[in-house]
DRENPA-3360 file (N, C-alpha, C; in nm, 2 decimals, always signed):
BEGIN
1 = MRIIHIIN = -4.35/-16.96/-6.07/-4.37/-17.07/-5.97/-4.24/-17.10/-5.90 ~ -4.25/-17.11/-5.76/-4.14/-17.16/-5.68/-4.18/-17.29/-5.62 ~ -4.10/-17.39/-5.63/-4.13/-17.52/-5.57/-4.04/-17.54/-5.44 ~ -4.11/-17.56/-5.33/-4.04/-17.58/-5.20/-4.06/-17.73/-5.17 ~ -3.95/-17.80/-5.16/-3.95/-17.95/-5.14/-3.90/-17.98/-5.00 ~ -3.99/-18.04/-4.92/-3.97/-18.06/-4.78/-3.94/-18.21/-4.75 ~ -3.83/-18.24/-4.68/-3.79/-18.37/-4.64/-3.75/-18.37/-4.50 ~ -3.74/-18.49/-4.43/-3.70/-18.50/-4.29/-3.58/-18.59/-4.28;
9 = PFHAPEGS = -3.46/-18.53/-4.29/-3.34/-18.62/-4.27/-3.32/-18.65/-4.12 ~ -3.26/-18.77/-4.10/-3.23/-18.81/-3.96/-3.11/-18.91/-3.97 ~ -3.04/-18.92/-3.86/-2.92/-19.01/-3.85/-2.97/-19.15/-3.83 ~ -2.97/-19.23/-3.94/-3.00/-19.37/-3.93/-2.87/-19.46/-3.91 ~ -2.89/-19.57/-3.85/-2.77/-19.66/-3.83/-2.69/-19.68/-3.96 ~ -2.56/-19.67/-3.95/-2.48/-19.68/-4.07/-2.50/-19.82/-4.14 ~ -2.52/-19.81/-4.27/-2.54/-19.94/-4.35/-2.68/-19.99/-4.34 ~ -2.77/-19.93/-4.27/-2.91/-19.98/-4.26/-2.98/-19.94/-4.39;
17 = EHAIAQEV = -3.10/-20.00/-4.41/-3.18/-19.97/-4.52/-3.22/-19.82/-4.52 ~ -3.25/-19.77/-4.41/-3.29/-19.63/-4.40/-3.17/-19.54/-4.44 ~ -3.05/-19.57/-4.39/-2.93/-19.49/-4.42/-2.90/-19.49/-4.57 ~ -2.91/-19.61/-4.63/-2.89/-19.62/-4.78/-2.99/-19.55/-4.86 ~ -3.12/-19.56/-4.82/-3.22/-19.50/-4.89/-3.21/-19.34/-4.88 ~ -3.17/-19.30/-4.76/-3.16/-19.15/-4.74/-3.04/-19.10/-4.83 ~ -2.93/-19.17/-4.84/-2.82/-19.12/-4.92/-2.86/-19.11/-5.07 ~ -2.93/-19.22/-5.11/-2.98/-19.22/-5.25/-3.08/-19.10/-5.28;
25 = TLASIRRA = -3.17/-19.09/-5.19/-3.27/-18.98/-5.20/-3.20/-18.84/-5.21 ~ -3.11/-18.82/-5.12/-3.04/-18.69/-5.12/-2.96/-18.66/-5.25 ~ -2.90/-18.77/-5.30/-2.82/-18.76/-5.43/-2.92/-18.73/-5.54 ~ -3.04/-18.80/-5.54/-3.13/-18.78/-5.65/-3.19/-18.64/-5.65 ~ -3.21/-18.58/-5.53/-3.27/-18.45/-5.52/-3.17/-18.35/-5.56 ~ -3.04/-18.37/-5.53/-2.94/-18.27/-5.57/-2.93/-18.27/-5.73 ~ -2.94/-18.39/-5.79/-2.94/-18.40/-5.93/-3.06/-18.33/-5.99 ~ -3.18/-18.36/-5.94/-3.30/-18.30/-5.99/-3.30/-18.15/-5.97;
33 = HAHAKDAG = -3.25/-18.10/-5.86/-3.24/-17.96/-5.84/-3.15/-17.89/-5.94 ~ -3.04/-17.95/-5.97/-2.95/-17.90/-6.08/-3.02/-17.90/-6.21 ~ -3.09/-18.00/-6.24/-3.17/-18.01/-6.37/-3.27/-17.90/-6.37 ~ -3.34/-17.87/-6.26/-3.44/-17.77/-6.26/-3.38/-17.63/-6.28 ~ -3.26/-17.61/-6.22/-3.19/-17.48/-6.23/-3.15/-17.46/-6.37 ~ -3.10/-17.56/-6.44/-3.07/-17.54/-6.58/-3.19/-17.51/-6.67 ~ -3.31/-17.55/-6.62/-3.43/-17.53/-6.70/-3.50/-17.40/-6.66 ~ -3.43/-17.32/-6.56/-3.49/-17.19/-6.52/-3.60/-17.20/-6.42;
41 = LEVVPVGV = -3.61/-17.32/-6.35/-3.71/-17.33/-6.24/-3.65/-17.30/-6.11 ~ -3.72/-17.24/-6.02/-3.67/-17.21/-5.89/-3.72/-17.32/-5.79 ~ -3.63/-17.39/-5.74/-3.66/-17.50/-5.64/-3.58/-17.48/-5.52 ~ -3.65/-17.49/-5.40/-3.59/-17.47/-5.27/-3.61/-17.60/-5.19 ~ -3.50/-17.68/-5.19/-3.51/-17.80/-5.10/-3.49/-17.76/-4.96 ~ -3.57/-17.81/-4.87/-3.57/-17.78/-4.73/-3.56/-17.91/-4.64 ~ -3.46/-17.91/-4.55/-3.45/-18.02/-4.46/-3.51/-17.97/-4.32 ~ -3.61/-18.05/-4.27/-3.67/-18.02/-4.14/-3.63/-18.14/-4.05;
49 = AFEEDLDL = -3.56/-18.10/-3.94/-3.50/-18.21/-3.86/-3.49/-18.17/-3.71 ~ -3.47/-18.27/-3.63/-3.43/-18.23/-3.49/-3.29/-18.17/-3.48 ~ -3.27/-18.11/-3.38/-3.14/-18.04/-3.36/-3.02/-18.13/-3.39 ~ -3.03/-18.25/-3.34/-2.92/-18.35/-3.35/-2.90/-18.40/-3.49 ~ -2.99/-18.37/-3.58/-2.98/-18.42/-3.72/-2.95/-18.31/-3.82 ~ -2.94/-18.19/-3.78/-2.93/-18.07/-3.87/-2.80/-18.08/-3.95 ~ -2.70/-18.15/-3.90/-2.57/-18.15/-3.98/-2.59/-18.23/-4.11 ~ -2.70/-18.30/-4.12/-2.73/-18.37/-4.25/-2.78/-18.28/-4.36;
57 = VASPFIAA = -2.82/-18.15/-4.32/-2.88/-18.06/-4.41/-2.77/-17.98/-4.48 ~ -2.73/-18.01/-4.60/-2.62/-17.94/-4.67/-2.67/-17.89/-4.81 ~ -2.60/-17.79/-4.87/-2.64/-17.74/-4.99/-2.67/-17.85/-5.10 ~ -2.77/-17.83/-5.18/-2.85/-17.71/-5.20/-2.97/-17.69/-5.10 ~ -2.98/-17.78/-5.00/-3.08/-17.77/-4.90/-3.06/-17.65/-4.81 ~ -3.17/-17.60/-4.76/-3.16/-17.50/-4.65/-3.23/-17.57/-4.53 ~ -3.18/-17.53/-4.41/-3.23/-17.59/-4.29/-3.35/-17.51/-4.23 ~ -3.45/-17.58/-4.20/-3.56/-17.51/-4.13/-3.53/-17.50/-3.98;
65 = QPLKRSVI = -3.61/-17.43/-3.90/-3.59/-17.42/-3.76/-3.61/-17.57/-3.71 ~ -3.53/-17.61/-3.61/-3.53/-17.75/-3.56/-3.67/-17.78/-3.50 ~ -3.70/-17.91/-3.52/-3.82/-17.96/-3.46/-3.81/-17.96/-3.31 ~ -3.92/-17.92/-3.24/-3.92/-17.91/-3.10/-4.00/-18.02/-3.03 ~ -4.08/-18.09/-3.10/-4.16/-18.20/-3.04/-4.17/-18.31/-3.14 ~ -4.22/-18.43/-3.08/-4.24/-18.54/-3.16/-4.37/-18.61/-3.11 ~ -4.41/-18.72/-3.17/-4.53/-18.79/-3.13/-4.53/-18.83/-2.98 ~ -4.41/-18.86/-2.92/-4.41/-18.90/-2.78/-4.43/-18.78/-2.69;
73 = DVADFATS = -4.43/-18.66/-2.74/-4.47/-18.55/-2.66/-4.62/-18.52/-2.66 ~ -4.69/-18.58/-2.74/-4.84/-18.55/-2.75/-4.92/-18.67/-2.71 ~ -4.86/-18.79/-2.69/-4.94/-18.91/-2.64/-4.84/-19.01/-2.58 ~ -4.89/-19.11/-2.51/-4.81/-19.21/-2.45/-4.80/-19.33/-2.53 ~ -4.67/-19.38/-2.55/-4.65/-19.50/-2.63/-4.54/-19.59/-2.57 ~ -4.54/-19.71/-2.61/-4.43/-19.80/-2.57/-4.30/-19.76/-2.62 ~ -4.29/-19.70/-2.74/-4.17/-19.66/-2.80/-4.12/-19.53/-2.75 ~ -3.99/-19.51/-2.75/-3.93/-19.38/-2.71/-3.87/-19.31/-2.84;
81 = KKFPLVAD = -3.90/-19.36/-2.95/-3.84/-19.30/-3.08/-3.92/-19.18/-3.11 ~ -3.85/-19.08/-3.15/-3.91/-18.95/-3.18/-3.96/-18.94/-3.32 ~ -4.08/-18.98/-3.35/-4.13/-18.97/-3.49/-4.19/-18.83/-3.50 ~ -4.15/-18.75/-3.60/-4.20/-18.61/-3.61/-4.35/-18.61/-3.65 ~ -4.41/-18.50/-3.62/-4.55/-18.48/-3.66/-4.55/-18.42/-3.80 ~ -4.63/-18.47/-3.89/-4.62/-18.42/-4.03/-4.66/-18.28/-4.04 ~ -4.76/-18.23/-3.95/-4.80/-18.09/-3.96/-4.68/-18.00/-3.93 ~ -4.59/-18.04/-3.83/-4.47/-17.96/-3.80/-4.37/-17.96/-3.91;
89 = LIALGADA = -4.36/-18.07/-3.98/-4.26/-18.08/-4.09/-4.31/-17.98/-4.20 ~ -4.43/-17.98/-4.23/-4.48/-17.90/-4.34/-4.48/-17.75/-4.31 ~ -4.52/-17.72/-4.18/-4.52/-17.58/-4.14/-4.38/-17.52/-4.13 ~ -4.29/-17.59/-4.07/-4.15/-17.54/-4.06/-4.08/-17.54/-4.19 ~ -4.11/-17.63/-4.28/-4.05/-17.64/-4.41/-4.10/-17.52/-4.50 ~ -4.22/-17.49/-4.49/-4.28/-17.37/-4.56/-4.22/-17.24/-4.51 ~ -4.21/-17.23/-4.38/-4.15/-17.11/-4.32/-4.01/-17.09/-4.36 ~ -3.93/-17.19/-4.37/-3.79/-17.18/-4.40/-3.76/-17.12/-4.53;
97 = AGPAREGD = -3.86/-17.12/-4.63/-3.84/-17.07/-4.76/-3.87/-16.91/-4.76 ~ -3.90/-16.86/-4.64/-3.92/-16.71/-4.64/-4.07/-16.68/-4.67 ~ -4.10/-16.55/-4.68/-4.23/-16.50/-4.71/-4.30/-16.57/-4.83 ~ -4.42/-16.60/-4.81/-4.50/-16.66/-4.92/-4.50/-16.58/-5.05 ~ -4.49/-16.64/-5.16/-4.51/-16.58/-5.29/-4.63/-16.64/-5.36 ~ -4.69/-16.56/-5.45/-4.80/-16.61/-5.52/-4.75/-16.72/-5.61 ~ -4.82/-16.83/-5.61/-4.78/-16.95/-5.69/-4.69/-17.05/-5.62 ~ -4.65/-17.02/-5.49/-4.56/-17.12/-5.42/-4.63/-17.25/-5.42;
105 = VLVYTNLD = -4.55/-17.36/-5.45/-4.60/-17.50/-5.45/-4.51/-17.57/-5.35 ~ -4.57/-17.65/-5.27/-4.50/-17.74/-5.17/-4.50/-17.88/-5.23 ~ -4.38/-17.95/-5.21/-4.37/-18.09/-5.23/-4.33/-18.15/-5.10 ~ -4.40/-18.25/-5.06/-4.36/-18.33/-4.94/-4.34/-18.47/-4.98 ~ -4.22/-18.53/-4.95/-4.20/-18.67/-4.98/-4.14/-18.74/-4.86 ~ -4.16/-18.87/-4.85/-4.09/-18.95/-4.75/-3.94/-18.95/-4.79 ~ -3.86/-18.98/-4.68/-3.72/-18.97/-4.70/-3.66/-19.08/-4.79 ~ -3.74/-19.19/-4.81/-3.69/-19.30/-4.89/-3.74/-19.29/-5.03;
113 = ISLQPHFY = -3.80/-19.18/-5.07/-3.85/-19.16/-5.21/-3.75/-19.08/-5.29 ~ -3.69/-19.14/-5.39/-3.60/-19.07/-5.48/-3.66/-19.02/-5.61 ~ -3.60/-18.92/-5.67/-3.66/-18.85/-5.78/-3.58/-18.88/-5.91 ~ -3.66/-18.87/-6.02/-3.60/-18.87/-6.15/-3.55/-18.73/-6.17 ~ -3.45/-18.71/-6.26/-3.39/-18.57/-6.28/-3.50/-18.47/-6.33 ~ -3.60/-18.51/-6.40/-3.70/-18.42/-6.46/-3.82/-18.40/-6.36 ~ -3.81/-18.45/-6.24/-3.92/-18.44/-6.15/-3.98/-18.30/-6.13 ~ -3.90/-18.20/-6.10/-3.95/-18.07/-6.08/-4.01/-18.01/-6.20;
121 = ASVASLVT = -3.95/-18.03/-6.31/-4.01/-17.98/-6.44/-4.15/-18.04/-6.46 ~ -4.16/-18.17/-6.43/-4.29/-18.23/-6.45/-4.39/-18.18/-6.35 ~ -4.35/-18.16/-6.22/-4.44/-18.10/-6.12/-4.49/-17.96/-6.17 ~ -4.40/-17.88/-6.22/-4.44/-17.75/-6.26/-4.55/-17.76/-6.37 ~ -4.54/-17.86/-6.46/-4.64/-17.87/-6.56/-4.77/-17.93/-6.51 ~ -4.77/-18.00/-6.40/-4.89/-18.06/-6.35/-4.99/-17.97/-6.28 ~ -4.93/-17.87/-6.21/-5.01/-17.78/-6.12/-5.07/-17.67/-6.20 ~ -5.21/-17.67/-6.20/-5.29/-17.57/-6.27/-5.40/-17.52/-6.17;
129 = RSAPAHVI = -5.47/-17.42/-6.21/-5.58/-17.37/-6.13/-5.69/-17.48/-6.11 ~ -5.71/-17.56/-6.22/-5.81/-17.66/-6.21/-5.77/-17.79/-6.14 ~ -5.63/-17.80/-6.13/-5.58/-17.92/-6.07/-5.46/-17.88/-5.98 ~ -5.49/-17.82/-5.86/-5.39/-17.76/-5.78/-5.31/-17.86/-5.69 ~ -5.37/-17.98/-5.67/-5.31/-18.08/-5.57/-5.29/-18.21/-5.64 ~ -5.18/-18.28/-5.61/-5.15/-18.40/-5.68/-5.08/-18.50/-5.58 ~ -5.10/-18.62/-5.60/-5.02/-18.73/-5.53/-4.96/-18.81/-5.64 ~ -4.83/-18.83/-5.63/-4.75/-18.91/-5.74/-4.71/-19.04/-5.68;
137 = NRRTIPGH = -4.76/-19.15/-5.73/-4.72/-19.28/-5.68/-4.59/-19.32/-5.73 ~ -4.51/-19.39/-5.65/-4.37/-19.43/-5.69/-4.37/-19.55/-5.77 ~ -4.25/-19.58/-5.83/-4.21/-19.70/-5.89/-4.12/-19.78/-5.79 ~ -4.14/-19.91/-5.78/-4.05/-19.99/-5.69/-3.94/-20.06/-5.77 ~ -3.82/-20.03/-5.74/-3.71/-20.09/-5.82/-3.64/-20.20/-5.73 ~ -3.56/-20.29/-5.79/-3.51/-20.40/-5.72/-3.43/-20.36/-5.59 ~ -3.43/-20.44/-5.49/-3.37/-20.40/-5.36/-3.22/-20.43/-5.35 ~ -3.15/-20.46/-5.46/-3.01/-20.50/-5.44/-2.92/-20.37/-5.45;
145 = YDSPGQLD = -2.98/-20.26/-5.48/-2.90/-20.13/-5.49/-2.86/-20.09/-5.35 ~ -2.74/-20.04/-5.33/-2.70/-20.00/-5.19/-2.61/-19.88/-5.19 ~ -2.60/-19.80/-5.29/-2.51/-19.69/-5.29/-2.55/-19.58/-5.39 ~ -2.54/-19.45/-5.35/-2.57/-19.34/-5.45/-2.48/-19.35/-5.57 ~ -2.37/-19.42/-5.57/-2.29/-19.44/-5.69/-2.36/-19.52/-5.80 ~ -2.47/-19.59/-5.76/-2.54/-19.66/-5.86/-2.67/-19.59/-5.91 ~ -2.67/-19.46/-5.88/-2.79/-19.38/-5.91/-2.83/-19.39/-6.06 ~ -2.73/-19.38/-6.15/-2.76/-19.38/-6.29/-2.84/-19.51/-6.33;
153 = AMLAEPGE = -2.79/-19.62/-6.27/-2.86/-19.75/-6.30/-3.00/-19.75/-6.24 ~ -3.01/-19.70/-6.12/-3.15/-19.69/-6.05/-3.24/-19.61/-6.14 ~ -3.19/-19.50/-6.19/-3.28/-19.41/-6.27/-3.33/-19.48/-6.40 ~ -3.25/-19.57/-6.45/-3.28/-19.64/-6.57/-3.38/-19.76/-6.55 ~ -3.39/-19.80/-6.42/-3.48/-19.91/-6.39/-3.63/-19.87/-6.42 ~ -3.70/-19.95/-6.49/-3.84/-19.92/-6.51/-3.93/-19.93/-6.39 ~ -3.89/-20.03/-6.30/-3.96/-20.05/-6.18/-4.10/-20.10/-6.20 ~ -4.17/-20.12/-6.09/-4.30/-20.17/-6.09/-4.39/-20.07/-6.02;
161 = RHGGWDCF = -4.51/-20.05/-6.06/-4.61/-19.96/-6.00/-4.64/-20.00/-5.86 ~ -4.65/-19.90/-5.77/-4.68/-19.92/-5.63/-4.80/-19.83/-5.60 ~ -4.89/-19.89/-5.52/-5.01/-19.82/-5.49/-5.01/-19.72/-5.37 ~ -4.90/-19.71/-5.30/-4.89/-19.63/-5.18/-4.88/-19.48/-5.22 ~ -4.90/-19.39/-5.12/-4.90/-19.25/-5.13/-4.79/-19.19/-5.05 ~ -4.69/-19.14/-5.12/-4.57/-19.09/-5.04/-4.50/-18.97/-5.11 ~ -4.57/-18.90/-5.20/-4.52/-18.78/-5.27/-4.64/-18.69/-5.30 ~ -4.64/-18.58/-5.23/-4.76/-18.49/-5.24/-4.72/-18.35/-5.29;
169 = VFPRSFVG = -4.80/-18.30/-5.37/-4.77/-18.17/-5.44/-4.90/-18.08/-5.41 ~ -4.88/-17.96/-5.36/-5.00/-17.88/-5.33/-4.96/-17.73/-5.30 ~ -5.05/-17.64/-5.32/-5.02/-17.50/-5.30/-4.98/-17.47/-5.15 ~ -4.89/-17.38/-5.14/-4.85/-17.34/-5.00/-4.96/-17.28/-4.93 ~ -5.06/-17.22/-5.00/-5.17/-17.16/-4.93/-5.26/-17.26/-4.85 ~ -5.24/-17.39/-4.88/-5.31/-17.49/-4.80/-5.26/-17.51/-4.66 ~ -5.14/-17.47/-4.63/-5.08/-17.51/-4.51/-5.16/-17.47/-4.38 ~ -5.21/-17.35/-4.38/-5.29/-17.31/-4.26/-5.42/-17.38/-4.24;
177 = SLELDRIC = -5.47/-17.46/-4.34/-5.60/-17.52/-4.33/-5.58/-17.67/-4.32 ~ -5.46/-17.73/-4.32/-5.44/-17.87/-4.31/-5.49/-17.92/-4.17 ~ -5.56/-18.03/-4.17/-5.61/-18.10/-4.05/-5.53/-18.22/-4.03 ~ -5.42/-18.20/-3.96/-5.32/-18.31/-3.94/-5.28/-18.32/-3.79 ~ -5.37/-18.28/-3.70/-5.33/-18.27/-3.56/-5.28/-18.40/-3.50 ~ -5.15/-18.39/-3.46/-5.08/-18.50/-3.39/-5.06/-18.63/-3.47 ~ -5.08/-18.63/-3.60/-5.05/-18.74/-3.69/-4.90/-18.75/-3.71 ~ -4.84/-18.86/-3.69/-4.69/-18.87/-3.70/-4.65/-18.95/-3.83;
185 = IGAPYIGL = -4.53/-18.93/-3.87/-4.48/-19.00/-3.98/-4.42/-19.13/-3.93 ~ -4.38/-19.23/-4.02/-4.32/-19.35/-3.97/-4.42/-19.46/-3.93 ~ -4.55/-19.43/-3.95/-4.65/-19.53/-3.91/-4.77/-19.52/-4.01 ~ -4.85/-19.62/-4.02/-4.97/-19.62/-4.11/-5.06/-19.50/-4.09 ~ -5.13/-19.48/-4.20/-5.23/-19.37/-4.21/-5.18/-19.23/-4.25 ~ -5.05/-19.21/-4.24/-5.00/-19.08/-4.28/-5.04/-19.04/-4.42 ~ -5.01/-19.14/-4.51/-5.04/-19.11/-4.65/-5.19/-19.08/-4.68 ~ -5.28/-19.16/-4.61/-5.42/-19.14/-4.62/-5.47/-19.00/-4.56;
193 = AMLANLDA = -5.40/-18.96/-4.46/-5.43/-18.83/-4.40/-5.40/-18.72/-4.49 ~ -5.29/-18.73/-4.56/-5.25/-18.63/-4.66/-5.35/-18.63/-4.78 ~ -5.38/-18.75/-4.82/-5.47/-18.77/-4.93/-5.60/-18.70/-4.91 ~ -5.66/-18.73/-4.79/-5.79/-18.67/-4.76/-5.79/-18.52/-4.75 ~ -5.68/-18.47/-4.68/-5.67/-18.33/-4.66/-5.66/-18.26/-4.80 ~ -5.57/-18.31/-4.88/-5.55/-18.24/-5.01/-5.67/-18.25/-5.10 ~ -5.74/-18.36/-5.09/-5.86/-18.37/-5.17/-5.96/-18.26/-5.13 ~ -5.99/-18.26/-5.00/-6.09/-18.16/-4.94/-6.05/-18.02/-4.97;
201 = LSGFRLVE = -5.92/-17.98/-4.95/-5.87/-17.85/-4.96/-5.87/-17.80/-5.11 ~ -5.86/-17.89/-5.20/-5.86/-17.86/-5.34/-6.00/-17.86/-5.40 ~ -6.10/-17.86/-5.32/-6.24/-17.87/-5.37/-6.26/-18.01/-5.43 ~ -6.20/-18.11/-5.37/-6.22/-18.25/-5.42/-6.17/-18.27/-5.56 ~ -6.06/-18.21/-5.59/-6.00/-18.22/-5.72/-5.86/-18.28/-5.72 ~ -5.82/-18.34/-5.61/-5.69/-18.41/-5.60/-5.67/-18.50/-5.72 ~ -5.56/-18.50/-5.78/-5.53/-18.59/-5.89/-5.42/-18.69/-5.85 ~ -5.46/-18.82/-5.86/-5.36/-18.93/-5.82/-5.30/-18.98/-5.95;
209 = HKHLHLTF = -5.17/-18.97/-5.96/-5.09/-19.02/-6.07/-5.03/-19.16/-6.04 ~ -5.09/-19.26/-6.11/-5.05/-19.39/-6.08/-4.94/-19.45/-6.17 ~ -4.92/-19.38/-6.28/-4.83/-19.44/-6.38/-4.71/-19.35/-6.42 ~ -4.70/-19.23/-6.36/-4.59/-19.14/-6.39/-4.46/-19.20/-6.34 ~ -4.36/-19.20/-6.41/-4.23/-19.26/-6.37/-4.14/-19.14/-6.32 ~ -4.18/-19.08/-6.21/-4.11/-18.96/-6.15/-4.04/-18.99/-6.02 ~ -4.08/-19.09/-5.95/-4.02/-19.12/-5.82/-3.99/-19.27/-5.81 ~ -3.90/-19.31/-5.73/-3.88/-19.46/-5.71/-3.84/-19.48/-5.56;
217 = HIGDDATW = -3.85/-19.61/-5.53/-3.82/-19.66/-5.39/-3.74/-19.79/-5.41 ~ -3.63/-19.81/-5.34/-3.55/-19.93/-5.34/-3.62/-20.04/-5.27 ~ -3.67/-20.14/-5.33/-3.73/-20.25/-5.26/-3.87/-20.21/-5.21 ~ -3.93/-20.31/-5.14/-4.06/-20.28/-5.09/-4.07/-20.34/-4.95 ~ -3.99/-20.29/-4.85/-3.97/-20.35/-4.72/-4.09/-20.33/-4.62 ~ -4.16/-20.21/-4.63/-4.27/-20.18/-4.54/-4.23/-20.19/-4.40 ~ -4.12/-20.12/-4.36/-4.07/-20.13/-4.22/-4.16/-20.07/-4.12 ~ -4.27/-19.99/-4.16/-4.36/-19.93/-4.07/-4.46/-20.03/-4.01;
225 = RGRTDLSE = -4.47/-20.15/-4.07/-4.57/-20.25/-4.02/-4.53/-20.29/-3.88 ~ -4.63/-20.32/-3.80/-4.61/-20.38/-3.67/-4.61/-20.27/-3.56 ~ -4.61/-20.14/-3.59/-4.61/-20.03/-3.49/-4.76/-20.01/-3.45 ~ -4.81/-20.10/-3.38/-4.96/-20.10/-3.35/-5.00/-19.99/-3.27 ~ -4.93/-19.94/-3.17/-4.97/-19.83/-3.09/-4.97/-19.70/-3.17 ~ -4.86/-19.68/-3.25/-4.86/-19.56/-3.34/-4.97/-19.57/-3.44 ~ -4.99/-19.69/-3.50/-5.09/-19.71/-3.60/-5.23/-19.67/-3.54 ~ -5.26/-19.71/-3.42/-5.39/-19.68/-3.37/-5.40/-19.53/-3.33;
233 = HNRLRLRA = -5.29/-19.47/-3.29/-5.29/-19.33/-3.27/-5.32/-19.25/-3.39 ~ -5.25/-19.29/-3.50/-5.28/-19.22/-3.63/-5.42/-19.24/-3.68 ~ -5.47/-19.36/-3.66/-5.60/-19.40/-3.71/-5.71/-19.31/-3.64 ~ -5.69/-19.29/-3.51/-5.79/-19.21/-3.43/-5.78/-19.06/-3.47 ~ -5.65/-19.02/-3.49/-5.63/-18.88/-3.53/-5.69/-18.85/-3.67 ~ -5.67/-18.96/-3.76/-5.73/-18.94/-3.90/-5.88/-18.94/-3.89 ~ -5.94/-19.02/-3.80/-6.09/-19.01/-3.79/-6.13/-18.87/-3.75 ~ -6.06/-18.81/-3.65/-6.10/-18.67/-3.61/-6.07/-18.57/-3.73;
241 = SLDRLREA = -5.96/-18.59/-3.80/-5.93/-18.50/-3.91/-6.04/-18.51/-4.02 ~ -6.08/-18.63/-4.05/-6.19/-18.64/-4.15/-6.32/-18.57/-4.11 ~ -6.35/-18.58/-3.98/-6.47/-18.52/-3.93/-6.46/-18.37/-3.95 ~ -6.35/-18.31/-3.91/-6.33/-18.17/-3.92/-6.33/-18.12/-4.07 ~ -6.27/-18.20/-4.16/-6.26/-18.16/-4.30/-6.40/-18.17/-4.36 ~ -6.48/-18.27/-4.32/-6.62/-18.29/-4.37/-6.70/-18.17/-4.33 ~ -6.69/-18.13/-4.20/-6.77/-18.01/-4.15/-6.73/-17.89/-4.23 ~ -6.60/-17.87/-4.26/-6.56/-17.75/-4.33/-6.58/-17.75/-4.48;
249 = HAPAPARS = -6.58/-17.86/-4.54/-6.58/-17.87/-4.69/-6.69/-17.95/-4.75 ~ -6.79/-18.00/-4.67/-6.90/-18.08/-4.73/-6.98/-18.00/-4.83 ~ -7.05/-18.06/-4.92/-7.05/-18.21/-4.94/-6.94/-18.26/-5.02 ~ -6.89/-18.38/-4.99/-6.79/-18.44/-5.07/-6.85/-18.53/-5.18 ~ -6.81/-18.52/-5.30/-6.86/-18.61/-5.41/-6.85/-18.75/-5.37 ~ -6.94/-18.83/-5.42/-6.95/-18.97/-5.38/-6.82/-19.05/-5.42 ~ -6.76/-19.02/-5.53/-6.64/-19.09/-5.58/-6.51/-19.02/-5.56 ~ -6.51/-18.92/-5.47/-6.39/-18.85/-5.44/-6.30/-18.93/-5.36;
257 = CFERVDAE = -6.17/-18.90/-5.36/-6.07/-18.97/-5.28/-6.11/-18.96/-5.13 ~ -6.16/-18.84/-5.09/-6.19/-18.82/-4.95/-6.30/-18.92/-4.91 ~ -6.41/-18.93/-4.99/-6.52/-19.02/-4.95/-6.47/-19.17/-4.95 ~ -6.39/-19.20/-5.04/-6.34/-19.34/-5.05/-6.26/-19.38/-4.93 ~ -6.17/-19.28/-4.89/-6.09/-19.31/-4.77/-6.18/-19.32/-4.65 ~ -6.27/-19.23/-4.63/-6.36/-19.24/-4.52/-6.44/-19.36/-4.51 ~ -6.50/-19.40/-4.63/-6.59/-19.51/-4.63/-6.52/-19.64/-4.61 ~ -6.40/-19.66/-4.68/-6.34/-19.79/-4.67/-6.26/-19.82/-4.54;
265 = LFDRPRRD = -6.21/-19.71/-4.48/-6.13/-19.73/-4.36/-6.22/-19.74/-4.24 ~ -6.33/-19.68/-4.24/-6.42/-19.67/-4.13/-6.55/-19.74/-4.14 ~ -6.55/-19.84/-4.23/-6.66/-19.94/-4.24/-6.80/-19.87/-4.27 ~ -6.80/-19.76/-4.35/-6.92/-19.71/-4.40/-6.95/-19.80/-4.53 ~ -7.08/-19.82/-4.56/-7.11/-19.92/-4.67/-7.06/-19.87/-4.80 ~ -6.99/-19.95/-4.87/-6.94/-19.92/-5.01/-6.93/-20.05/-5.08 ~ -6.92/-20.04/-5.22/-6.92/-20.16/-5.30/-6.78/-20.18/-5.36 ~ -6.69/-20.09/-5.34/-6.56/-20.09/-5.40/-6.46/-20.18/-5.33;
273 = KALRHRLR = -6.48/-20.31/-5.34/-6.40/-20.41/-5.27/-6.25/-20.40/-5.30 ~ -6.22/-20.38/-5.43/-6.08/-20.37/-5.47/-6.01/-20.25/-5.39 ~ -6.07/-20.14/-5.38/-6.02/-20.03/-5.31/-6.00/-20.06/-5.16 ~ -6.11/-20.12/-5.11/-6.10/-20.15/-4.96/-5.98/-20.24/-4.94 ~ -5.96/-20.35/-5.02/-5.85/-20.43/-5.00/-5.71/-20.36/-5.01 ~ -5.71/-20.27/-5.11/-5.58/-20.19/-5.13/-5.55/-20.10/-5.01 ~ -5.65/-20.03/-4.96/-5.63/-19.95/-4.84/-5.59/-20.03/-4.72 ~ -5.66/-20.14/-4.70/-5.63/-20.22/-4.58/-5.48/-20.28/-4.59;
281 = RLVGLG = -5.44/-20.32/-4.71/-5.31/-20.37/-4.73/-5.20/-20.26/-4.70 ~ -5.23/-20.14/-4.75/-5.13/-20.03/-4.74/-5.12/-19.98/-4.60 ~ -5.22/-20.00/-4.51/-5.20/-19.96/-4.38/-5.17/-20.08/-4.28 ~ -5.14/-20.20/-4.35/-5.09/-20.31/-4.27/-5.20/-20.39/-4.20 ~ -5.33/-20.38/-4.25/-5.44/-20.45/-4.19/-5.48/-20.57/-4.27 ~ -5.43/-20.59/-4.39/-5.47/-20.70/-4.48/-5.36/-20.78/-4.53;
% end
């Protein structure tokens, strides 16, 4: 098994929450990569970035071909910020690792998601023929940390369980079948789009891990809230994605992640009020 881990580094304002989180994330990935190497696991961390951010990609990361477009190239918005398209991140990240090998596994995480040292070893044990795709929910640790020099203390924090979806594990063979057209990162619905895609492509066998202590996030700031135009863009693209996935992979089991996302976000009748509340809160609607 080869694990290809894709992230999207960018130049955040010095001292900002994004800059601090990114530094901690990169430090945690370097440590987890060394741990995996000692255990005999092959891990390829890949940075996918715009040309102006490629200087942030340093060993053990390899640099993918630079991003050539962003969400503002595919639709009109009030913002001029270049939020990457998640499909581009995944495709370029996979390509950067070279020709596909049997058993290649992709990991895609948000840039503010840090890893425990044993993360890759745990991922290797999770992926099986019967359970090829996984989403690993993070732990939220206190927000007072502000330096990679505090990483040991962060790793020791038990944290609190968080319901969001920001770490995805799936076979490289899924890449060509993902329905993520024009969905951007940095705004609501991205996690749900990945959730629905991986569930459908795995034969509705996606496994959600709610209690594994494998990743963490500093604080719970939810800086993506309030981006209403991007949110609506992603919502509409997710609706189209769900329709295409349903056509290609139906029927979906009634209690599958796919069915629950579709039902609760798009007002199809369901009784699962707790899930509906959770989904609405996580996309900034509740």
